[in-house]
PABA-889666 format. One record per residue: x, z, y of N, C-alpha, C in turn; residue in one letter. Coordinates in steps of 0.05 Angstrom, whole numbers, plus 5000, padded with zeros to 4 digits. Atoms other than C-alpha are relative to their C-alpha. Layout:
XZYXZYXZYA ...
***
This chain:
501649984979500150014999501549995023M 498450014974502849835070499150225016T 500449804982503750435114499449885027Q 500950024976500250405178501250225019N 498649784989505050825223498350135021L 501649934977499650845280497450164990N 502449865010494351145236500650304996A 499949735001492951865230501250094975H 499049945026496652245175497650114986P 502549885014491752435120500050314997I 499649715002493853175125498750135028V 500849924975490253205196497850204992A 501949825012486353865183497349955015P 502650034988480653675233498549744988S 501450235015479053075187499750044969K 499650035027481153225115500450274986T 499949715015481953985103502450034982F 497649995019488853835067501850225008D 498449804994493754385057502349925025P 498350054981498454435118502750144992I 497349925003506054525113500950225022E 499249814979507055165152501550244981L 499049775012511355755135498150244997E 501949765005507856335101501250245019D 499749784989507356945144499450254985A 501049755013506057665125498050125013T 502249884987499858035138500750235021L 498949804980500158495200501050274986P 499149765010504159105188498350255007S 501549794993498559595190500250224976T 500149845020498160255151498249924979P 502150065018494860165084499050234990R 501249775008489960705067500450044967P 499249935027491261034999497250194989V 502249795015485161324954501150124977I 498749845023487861874916498250054980H 501549995024481861964872497749775001E 502050244998478561274866497150044988P 502549965012473061464819498150185014L 501249824981471062074861498949855022K 500750164974470961634926497349834992R 502350165005466561134891497550114994F 502449835008461461644864498950075029I 501249904972461061974936499149785018L 500950224982460561314974497049894992D 503050055010454361084928498050195004R 502049765000451161734932499250015030F 500850014972451261695010498049815007K 502150214991447261065010497450064988T 502449965011441861374968498050145018M 502049864983435161604998499950274986T 500149695009433762374992498650014973G 501549985026429062244933501749864979R 498050145018434161764898502250194993Q 497949795004439562304908498950214978A 501049755017435062824878499549924971A 500350105030433262414816502649954988Q 497550035012440362244806501750264990F 499149765011442562964803498450134981L 501949905021436663144762501049854974A 499050135020439062624713502350134986A 497449895010445962914707499350294986I 500549735012443463614697498349994976D 501050045025438763374641501949954977M 497750085018444863074609501550254990H 498649775007448263774613498450174982I 501849835019442364114585499849924969L 500450125026441863634526502550024981D 497650035015449363744506500250284982Q 499549795020451064254448502050215015P 498149804982454464884479500050274982R 499449735010456665584455498450175015D 502149834986451266084467501050215018S 498549774982456266554498500749915027S 499450114973457566054554497649975018Q 502450034984452866144613499949735009P 500550254984449665524645500750025022L 499250024971452065244707497950145022P 501749844978449665604770497049895009Y 502450124988444465084791497550054983Q 502649935019440165234727498650275006F 500649724995439565974744498649995025A 501450024977437665794812497449885004L 502650135005432565334792497850174989M 501749865010429565814749498950215018V 500849844979429166294806497949895022Q 501850084978426465854860497749814992K 502350145011421665444815497850184986L 501949825015418566064784500049944971G 499750065031420765904711500550244988L 498949775016421766374658502549974984S 497450065010427866064631501149715004S 499150274995432265414634498749824980A 501750165018428365154575497449875012A 502450134993422365004618501049775025E 499050204982426864564665499749704988I 500850255009424563854661501549825023T 498850154980427563224700498249995028H 502049994979421163264745500850225018E 500049754985422163954763503050035011R 497449954992429763914772500249815025A 500250204978428563284818498750135024S 501349884979423763694859501450235014A 498149764986428664284867502149845019F 497850114982434163794898498249855025Y 501350124978428863464942499650185023E 499949784978428464104980502550025018N 497149994989435564035001500049765018Y 499450254982437963585060501849824983S 498550165011442263005042502850114998H 497249905002448663355062500350254981S 500249775019446563965018499949854972D 499850175028445463464959502949944998Q 497350085004452663234969501550244992Q 498949775007454663934960499750074969V 500349965026451363984894501649774984W 498850205012454463324877503450074996L 497549955001461263574896500850234976A 499649825022460164174844500449864975R 500050185024458763654790502749864993L 497350175005465263254805502150184994L 498149825009469263894791500350024972K 500049985029467163854722501249754983R 499050235016471363394674497949904980E 502050115024465563334622497849875014D 502350134988460563074675501149725018T 499150204985465262554709499249734989K 500750265011463862004661497149915001Q 502850074997456462074661499449975031I 500250074973456762094737500649695008L 498750264993460561444737497649814985K 502050205013455161104687497350005016E 502749954988449061404727500549835029R 499350134973452861114795500249714994T 499950275005453560414759496949924998Y 502650105003446060434742498449985028D 501450024974444360554818501049775014F 498750224987449560044839498849724990L 501350265008445959514798497249965013Q 502950054984439159604836500749875025T 499150124974443259384897500249694998Q 499350315002444858664917502449934986L 497850035015449758354867502849985014P 497250054983455058194921501450255006A 498649734993455858924938501650094977I 498349945021458359074869502449874996G 497750165001462958514867501850055020Y 498649944980465558674933501550284999T 498949755004466859394916502349974979L 497750045026470759184851502449885013A 497950154987474958734896501850195016H 498849774984476359334944501650154985I 498349785012478359794890502149884983F 497850135010483059264863502449965022E 498250014980486659264929499349755020G 500550234983483358654960498950045028G 501150024970481358485033497049925000Y 502750114998473958385055499749925028I 500450104979471357965108497249915004G 503350084999464157735137500149725012L 500250294989462457015147496849945001L 502750014995455256945177499549755017T 501050214980451156405212498850125025A 501549854979448956925264502149955024R 498250074977451256855335499950295018G 500449774982452157335394501450254987A 499049765017457157825356500550225015R 499949784984457458285416497650184997S 502449815005450258525396500050104973N 500349945029451758665325501950234991H 498649775009456059295325498850184982A 501549825017450359705294500249884972R 499950135026450059185238502450014984Q 497349955010457259215226500450294990I 500249725005456859945224498550064976Q 501949965024451159925175501349904973R 498750125024455059455127502650184992I 497949795008461259905132498950264987N 500949735014457160525111498749914970E 501450085026453660135057502649984979T 497750055017460659925027501850264999L 498249765001464260555046502849915012G 497550104988469660115076499349815022F 500050214977470559665138501749754998G 498150224999473058975150501450015025S 498350034976478458835201498549805020Q 501250174981475758555263500949715001L 499250265004480057935253498949834979D 501050095022476357815191496649994997L 503050044995469057775219499449785016I 500750244989466157125235497049955005Y 503050114992459356935270500649755012Y 499350284994459856195269498349865021V 501850104976454256105319500550165026N 499249874973457456575370500449815017D 499550224979457956205435502949925001D 497150084994465156235439501349854974E 499150115028467156095366498349744993L 501450245004461855555362500949775012S 499050234985464855145415502549874983K 497750085021471055075368499149874977R 500750105027467855005305498249745000L 502450214999462154515329501349775000G 498550234995467553985339500149864972Q 499650145030467953825262497650064985T 502249955018461254115237497650025020G 502150014982454253995266498150234992K 501849805010450954555225501850264991N 498849765008452555275204501549974976S 498650045027454255085133502649885003A 497550134995459754615157501850205012E 498449824986462055145202501550244986K 498949755021462755705148502249854983K 497950155017466755165104502449955018A 497650044981471454995166501750255001L 498749724994472755765175501850044972V 498949945028474655825097502649805002L 497650215000479255175104502450085017M 498049924980482455435166501950244986N 498449815011484556065128501949914975F 498550125020487155655070502549845011I 497750184986491355175118501850175017N 498849834983493355735163499649895029G 500050124973491155315226496950055009L 502749994985485355415275500049815023K 500350164977482854995330499350185024E 500149804974484055335400497749875020D 502250104978479355265462500549715009K 499550254989483054625480500149774980D 500250185020482054275415503049964987G 497350055015489354365390499950184977R 499249825024491154625322502350165000W 497949794997494955285324500250134975V 499649805025497555785271498050245007P 501549784999492656315254501950274996M 498849745003494557045257499850094971K 500649965027491457125189499549734987L 500950255016490356615134501549954976G 498450095023495956315094501050244981R 499149825016498357005067498250054976P 501649955022492157015026500149804979F 499550175023493456734956497349904990E 502750065011485956764940497850045019E 502349954982479556674981497749974986I 502649985015472956844953497749985016I 502350004980466456634988497450044982F 502849975011459356904970498049985019I 502250124983453256624997497450024982D 502750025014445856614976498449785008D 501450244994443955965009501249744987E 498650225014444655314972501849815022D 498650134981446554935034502850085008K 497249884997452555365047501649964981N 498950025024454555374976501149724994L 499350305002454354594975502049895019K 498050054979458154555039502850054991A 497049905009464154955011500849864977V 499350175025463554584944500949715007M 499250264989463853904980502649995013E 497250004986470154115020502050034978S 498149955018473254324957500749724987L 499550275010472253634925501549845016V 498850164981474153304986503350055003R 497149924998480953694991501349884976D 498750115025482553514917500449695003V 499750304998481152794932502249935020C 498450044977485252764996502850094986S 497449915007491153184961500849814978T 498850165024491552744897500649725012V 499050264991491552104937502649995015L 497349984985496952334982502650054979R 497949945019501052594921500549754983E 499750255016499651904888501549785018A 498550204987502751554945498649905028G 501450094975497651435003500850215019M 499149794981501451795056498050005030L 501550014977496951545116497249914993H 503050085004489451425124498949845027S 501450164977485250975163496850074998I 502649895002477751085178498449934976G 501850065020474850725120500950164972S 499049805023479151145071498850285006I 501049734996477051785105497250004995E 502750025005469851575103499349994971D 500550015028470251375031500450284983G 499649725016473252055010497750205006I 502049854993468252375048497249964984T 502550095015462251985017500350064966Q 499649955027465352084949499450284994R 500749705006465452854954497450085006A 502849954997458652864980498249934976R 501650115020455852454924500550214976K 499049835021459752834871498450315000I 501149754997457253494900497050004998T 502950025002449853294905499349954970E 500650075024450153004836500450294979T 499649755017452953654799498550235008F 501349744988450154184846496750004990F 502850035008442953924829499550094974A 500549965027443654044755501550284990T 498549795010449354544746500850205019E 499249824976450054874814503150025001R 497349964997457055184819501950014976L 498749935026458955234746502549744997K 498050205006463054544747502550095015P 497149954984468254854796501950164983L 498249805022470755344741500849854977E 499550155024471354794691502149775006A 497550204994478254394691499249744992L 501050265008474553834655498549835024N 501250104978470453744715502049875019F 498050114984476353654757501749764989W 498550225014479953214706498149745007F 501450224996474052724716500149925026R 499650084972474152744788502549855009V 497550134995481352584790500449744984V 499550215011481152094738498549735011D 501650194985475551684773501849925026D 498550074974479951704838502249874995L 497550125004486351524805499149714990L 500350295012483150914768499449825024E 500550134978480550694833502649915016E 497950024985486850784868502449804989F 498150155019491150464811498949685005T 501050254996486649854820500849865024T 499550104972488149784893503149965002R 497150014995495749904888501749934980T 498650065021497949784818501950194988G 498649815009501350434812498350184981K 501349835020499850844749500750305005L 499649724997499151594750499250164978Q 501049825022499252154698498650205014D 502049804989493252564716501150294994R 499549745008495453164674502750125016K 497449904985502553184705499650035029A 500750004969499853064776498750265007L 501649754995494853644771501950254994I 497749765005500554104738501550035020G 498249984978505153954794498650125023E 501149904976500254114845498950324998L 501049685009498154804811502650125001R 497649854998505254964801501150085027A 499149974973506654874875497850105016E 502649884986499955254892498849835023K 501450184980497054634927497549914989R 502350095012491354584881497750215009W 501849844989485554844922498050184983L 501949875020480555014865501550274989P 498749745007485855584847499650195023D 499949814976485555884919497450065008K 502449944990478555824937497850014981L 501849975018472956094894496950025017K 502550034989465455994908497650164984V 502449845016459456474884497749985015Y 502849954990452256504890499650294997D 500349724999450657184913497850104985G 502449915015444257204870500850004971N 499250065029448157024805502650114991D 497449875009453657514800499450184976I 500849845025453457844730501450275004P 498849744993454258584738501650104974F 498349895022457358724667502949935007D 497250054993463858394696500750175021K 499449794977463258804762500850304985V 499549745012462659444715503050004986R 497250035015468959204671502350035023T 498150014978472959084735500250295014R 499849694992471259794764501150164981L 499149825021472660114700503349974997D 497050055001479659774698501450175023D 498949884976480760004770500450324997A 500149724999479060734753501850094974F 499149895027482260764684502650145003A 497349894999489560944707499750285009S 500049744988487061524748501850035022G 498049984983492461394796499249895029Q 500850064974491961304872500049685005P 500350304993489760614897500849925028L 499150104974492960254956498249735011E 501950244991487659844996502149805017L 498750204986490259205022502649904984G 497650045014495659144966499649744986S 499950275013492858484938499349775022K 500250224984493257834974497649834995K 502650125012486057664959498050095023S 501949914979480157655007497149904991I 502350075005472857634994498149965025V 501750074978468357305048497250034992F 502749985007461157545045498049935024N 502250024979455257265084498650275003D 501549724994450957855113497249984990I 502949965008443557705106499349904968D 500450075028441157695033502350064984G 497749955015448057845008501150285001T 499249724994450158505036498150195010L 501949864989444458725070497749845008I 502550174996436858535081499250075027W 500750004970436158385153498449775006V 501350294993430757875171500849935025P 499350124979432757415223497749815009A 502450154991426457115262500949895027Q 499250154973426856585316496849905006F 502350124991420956325359500249825025S 500550174973418955825416497350115009V 502549924984413856075467500149915026H 500150094970411255955537501250195017R 499149804979414856265594498250165013R 501949844986408556465624498350184985S 501549855016405856795564501150284998D 499149715002406557585573500450094972P 500249875029405257705498502049824986E 497850155015410857165480498749934976A 501250115025405956905427501549764988T 498550245014409956425381498649724997P 501350275005408255705386501249874973L 498650095026413555605328501750224990L 498749795010416556135285501649904977S 498450105024422456005233502150204999F 497749815012428056395196502649905003K 497350064998435556395195500749744986Q 499350215019435855875141499149745017V 501150264983431855355189502049975023D 498350024979436255515249502849964993F 497650085007442455465213500349724993A 499950295004440554755195500349835028E 500150094974439754615271500650225021H 499549764983443455175309500149905030P 500050094976441554895377497250075011S 502849904987436055225423498749725008T 500950234992435454495451498049884980D 501050165023433354195383497250114998Y 502849895004427554685374498050035026W 501850044978425054705445498949695003L 501150284999424753935445498049934977E 501750075018421353935378497050125005K 502849874992415454415404499049835020V 500950144977415254005466498649744992S 500850235014414353365428497750004985Q 501949965016409853615378497350105011E 502349874990405254015423499449915029Q 500650124975405453635483500550195025G 499649794975408454195529502549945013I 497550094982413654055586502050194988A 497849835008420554295567500350275016L 499649804983421054745628498350214999D 502149785006414955145604500750174978E 499349875029418255345540502350155004L 497449804998423255905525500750064968T 499349945032427056075458500750314999F 499449735007427256775429501550024977S 498249975024432956965383499050244981F 501249795016428957585362502150194992A 498449855012432957995317502949904997S 497250115000439057535322501450155023F 498749954977440757765391499250235017R 500949734983436658365413500450224985E 499049755007439959005399497750204986P 501949785009433459425393498749894972E 501250155023430358935342502250024974L 498149905023437058995299500250224991I 500549715008436759715301497550034982E 502549995016429459665274500849914971R 499650125026431259215219502050134980D 498249835015437259605199499350244988L 501349785006433360225194498249944976L 502450085023427959865149501449944978D 498550055025433559595106501250224988S 498549775010436660265098498650124975G 501649895025431260445045501749854975F 499050165028434660274975498150024982Q 502450075022428959974933501349984973G 499150075026429159904861500249714996V 498850295003431159244829497449805002A 502550174997423858984827499349955029T 500450014975423359094901502049835012Q 497850204992429958734913499449724990R 500450305008427558144872497949885018A 502350064983420858104913501149915026E 498650074976424958114976501649714998L 498250225005429957594949498249744996R 501950225008423957114927499249935027D 501650044976420557184995502549865020E 497650084982427657065033500549684992H 499350265007428956414991497749845005R 
***
């Protein structure tokens, strides 16, 4: 193939998402917290997210386990049982049931309930049952929470990547997520892709929120970001991460990242095969190929193909067959992929994509068990791996409602209402104002746009307090179905 020296290099990040040749830096030298008793910290953090009634039922379940265990008659029962007999007016501990024990603990504040838990944590014989009961509770929460906790206890980093905007109004939301997880993200790892400032830069290469999320992930892999003037500059964070994991619960976001993965593989393979420069037709061809492959496989298998090397063999085989036809150069597919993987330039090894609704809890349980098995202190941030979570529907249930109404309407009655998934597809207030104007025949200057819980701190606070109730699995499923 004749090289066009005036063409853009195929590695241009604004067009191809290819790996960029930068020297790897190290993560900022910040103190790394140490968890001296990981299992105890895990149990206490989960307990804090329970409601008062859930906490009471949790403690009662542990007590019933203690009562069911064989014991030496000369050994007195733990103190709480004597107190229950006294406070509940029972004749003996034999009359204690799960319901009565739960009612006993419900009479205490949440902080006092934690005192009772601390007493149980001092007993070696109850630690394992405490762990198992905590797993049971964790399983009723959103699947991504368990996955993220396992990642943290393995020493990994956490980040947030959401379609929301106006990050200055979301401090309470971040606080709530930190409380839910028991750990907080670094500010450098929190991205609101429709924030007014960030959106200006990300909008140059993606028109909707899904594409912007994909671009943030690619920036982290490349180690570059676009500055306010449109120049590509090194990121403070990014390249040091050897693994980036993205968890979302909306198909369009998952498909956008899958398409980016396929596109990067195509670009990298072509470059490795000898196509050093690109022209518009090649760029468009790669993009169209990646989109077609993504649409075809996602429709039937969703994200499963990304974990199968045979899928990537097929993608590369088809690409190299076409390239060989054009250039006459033969390529050994297996050797080429092996070389890319050895040199850590094979993107599917670096970027993992998961549907937040389909994370199996048994694997989460195994990973947590492994993290707790040694009983040794764990150092946070010791693993060069990061999980980026979406917020709504993945880490926390917070409804995001938008509407268009008349400026003159004191009640702000919505002429059109829609949710985050709709706004993320067209994240422009002008789009929705014009839509209502055209469909309802109302002049544009008579209309106004409301971000509701997206940008109004009072509504964010209300939604977060509502979401603070930790429902059982069936309630979560109902909410998830409604959200989708």
